[in-house]
C-alpha positions as semicolon CSV with decimal commas, in nm:
position;residue;x (nm);y (nm);z (nm)
1;M;-5,930;-7,642;4,482
2;S;-5,931;-7,983;4,312
3;F;-6,092;-7,823;4,005
4;V;-5,807;-7,572;3,989
5;Q;-5,548;-7,849;4,026
6;E;-5,709;-8,049;3,747
7;M;-5,719;-7,746;3,518
8;I;-5,349;-7,671;3,578
9;A;-5,257;-8,038;3,532
10;Q;-5,448;-8,066;3,207
11;Y;-5,401;-7,724;3,045
12;G;-5,086;-7,593;3,216
13;Y;-4,994;-7,231;3,159
14;T;-5,312;-7,152;2,965
15;A;-5,526;-7,258;3,262
16;L;-5,302;-7,059;3,497
17;Y;-5,351;-6,744;3,288
18;V;-5,729;-6,784;3,255
19;L;-5,786;-6,882;3,619
20;L;-5,590;-6,583;3,748
21;A;-5,760;-6,339;3,512
22;L;-6,104;-6,469;3,617
23;G;-6,003;-6,475;3,984
24;I;-5,900;-6,110;3,978
25;V;-6,223;-6,008;3,804
26;G;-6,413;-6,164;4,092
27;I;-6,487;-6,527;4,010
28;P;-6,433;-6,717;4,339
29;I;-6,100;-6,884;4,269
30;P;-5,856;-6,919;4,562
31;D;-5,580;-6,706;4,407
32;E;-5,329;-6,740;4,691
33;L;-5,365;-7,118;4,699
34;L;-5,341;-7,129;4,321
35;M;-5,017;-6,932;4,322
36;T;-4,870;-7,141;4,605
37;F;-4,966;-7,458;4,419
38;V;-4,797;-7,324;4,105
39;G;-4,485;-7,261;4,312
40;Y;-4,502;-7,618;4,438
41;L;-4,528;-7,745;4,079
42;T;-4,219;-7,543;3,988
43;S;-4,031;-7,709;4,275
44;L;-4,113;-8,044;4,112
45;D;-4,000;-7,913;3,771
46;L;-4,351;-7,971;3,633
47;L;-4,371;-7,600;3,553
48;D;-4,086;-7,364;3,474
49;Y;-4,045;-7,094;3,742
50;P;-3,979;-6,793;3,511
51;I;-4,256;-6,891;3,271
52;A;-4,501;-6,954;3,556
53;L;-4,416;-6,614;3,705
54;T;-4,459;-6,440;3,369
55;V;-4,789;-6,613;3,289
56;S;-4,920;-6,544;3,639
57;F;-4,829;-6,178;3,613
58;M;-4,995;-6,152;3,272
59;G;-5,312;-6,324;3,399
60;A;-5,330;-6,099;3,703
61;M;-5,278;-5,787;3,492
62;T;-5,545;-5,897;3,245
63;G;-5,796;-5,939;3,527
64;M;-5,697;-5,608;3,683
65;T;-5,725;-5,424;3,351
66;C;-6,070;-5,573;3,281
67;S;-6,189;-5,474;3,628
68;Y;-6,050;-5,122;3,588
69;W;-6,221;-5,090;3,251
70;A;-6,554;-5,213;3,389
71;G;-6,532;-4,968;3,677
72;R;-6,441;-4,684;3,443
73;H;-6,728;-4,747;3,201
74;F;-7,007;-4,887;3,418
75;G;-6,917;-4,817;3,780
76;K;-7,056;-4,473;3,859
77;P;-7,395;-4,519;3,691
78;L;-7,441;-4,852;3,870
79;L;-7,335;-4,707;4,206
80;W;-7,565;-4,406;4,167
81;K;-7,856;-4,629;4,072
82;Y;-7,808;-4,922;4,313
83;G;-7,573;-4,785;4,578
84;K;-7,857;-4,684;4,806
85;W;-7,942;-5,053;4,853
86;V;-7,604;-5,111;5,019
87;K;-7,593;-4,779;5,206
88;L;-7,374;-4,603;4,947
89;T;-7,532;-4,261;4,935
90;P;-7,394;-3,992;4,702
91;K;-7,234;-3,826;5,007
92;R;-7,058;-4,149;5,109
93;L;-6,952;-4,212;4,751
94;G;-6,799;-3,865;4,739
95;K;-6,603;-3,928;5,059
96;A;-6,484;-4,266;4,932
97;E;-6,375;-4,115;4,603
98;K;-6,186;-3,836;4,779
99;W;-6,008;-4,090;5,003
100;F;-5,931;-4,311;4,706
101;N;-5,788;-4,021;4,506
102;R;-5,557;-3,948;4,798
103;Y;-5,440;-4,302;4,887
104;G;-5,556;-4,510;4,590
105;L;-5,222;-4,560;4,414
106;W;-5,063;-4,725;4,715
107;T;-5,380;-4,919;4,786
108;V;-5,363;-5,056;4,431
109;S;-5,012;-5,188;4,495
110;F;-5,045;-5,326;4,846
111;G;-5,418;-5,398;4,864
112;Y;-5,339;-5,686;4,636
113;F;-5,233;-5,891;4,939
114;I;-5,575;-5,859;5,105
115;P;-5,829;-6,108;4,963
116;G;-6,149;-5,936;4,858
117;I;-5,990;-5,594;4,869
118;R;-5,782;-5,657;4,555
119;H;-6,102;-5,721;4,361
120;L;-6,271;-5,400;4,478
121;I;-5,963;-5,184;4,435
122;C;-5,947;-5,255;4,062
123;Y;-6,309;-5,153;4,010
124;L;-6,276;-4,850;4,237
125;S;-5,970;-4,735;4,045
126;G;-6,179;-4,718;3,731
127;V;-6,479;-4,565;3,905
128;S;-6,266;-4,289;4,057
129;G;-6,118;-4,202;3,717
130;M;-5,764;-4,285;3,820
131;N;-5,511;-4,214;3,547
132;Q;-5,477;-4,536;3,348
133;R;-5,097;-4,518;3,314
134;K;-5,049;-4,462;3,685
135;Y;-5,295;-4,740;3,758
136;L;-5,111;-4,984;3,533
137;L;-4,775;-4,890;3,686
138;Y;-4,887;-4,934;4,048
139;A;-5,106;-5,236;3,972
140;G;-4,820;-5,394;3,779
141;F;-4,583;-5,346;4,070
142;G;-4,834;-5,497;4,314
143;A;-4,919;-5,790;4,085
144;L;-4,554;-5,873;4,017
145;F;-4,464;-5,859;4,385
146;W;-4,771;-6,068;4,478
147;C;-4,697;-6,334;4,213
148;L;-4,331;-6,344;4,311
149;C;-4,410;-6,386;4,683
150;F;-4,665;-6,665;4,650
151;I;-4,492;-6,863;4,376
152;T;-4,164;-6,842;4,566
153;L;-4,338;-6,945;4,889
154;G;-4,487;-7,249;4,714
155;Y;-4,152;-7,331;4,558
156;F;-3,960;-7,333;4,886
157;V;-4,231;-7,486;5,102
158;G;-4,314;-7,748;4,839
159;S;-3,953;-7,853;4,803
160;Q;-3,945;-7,939;5,175
161;F;-4,208;-8,212;5,142
162;D;-4,189;-8,553;4,984
163;F;-4,538;-8,659;4,881
164;S;-4,426;-8,974;4,699
165;D;-4,524;-9,213;4,982
């Protein structure tokens, strides 16, 4: 986490955008801690709350769009070729795709709050051929709500502590 703090301290909003986009794609960055830390920085007036929220949302959406695109263009061939190594047979893939087509839109919105799941959901949305407009609408709602919750949490919790001693 110290690397993330240093990046935010040195590069500000640009680092926030890039770190979130990479975190959503799957690079191991502690997204929830990052967002809470950003909220804390807004409580100290080191970052501006509306700008931090906007940049966070844009970074999350960039990562989600890249993951969707990768799943859409490369997902099925990779799963058909290498899925057997992780017990994903064509029959299981068919069941998963059917389930995802039924519940996927809501999973895109609310799966965002489950670490690890949010990364898979984006890829699976592309793999399943989910309509891109619907995906962006539901993913956007989930990303905005997620950013709002964690930045606000960091803002209010951070304002309760005095770390100056």
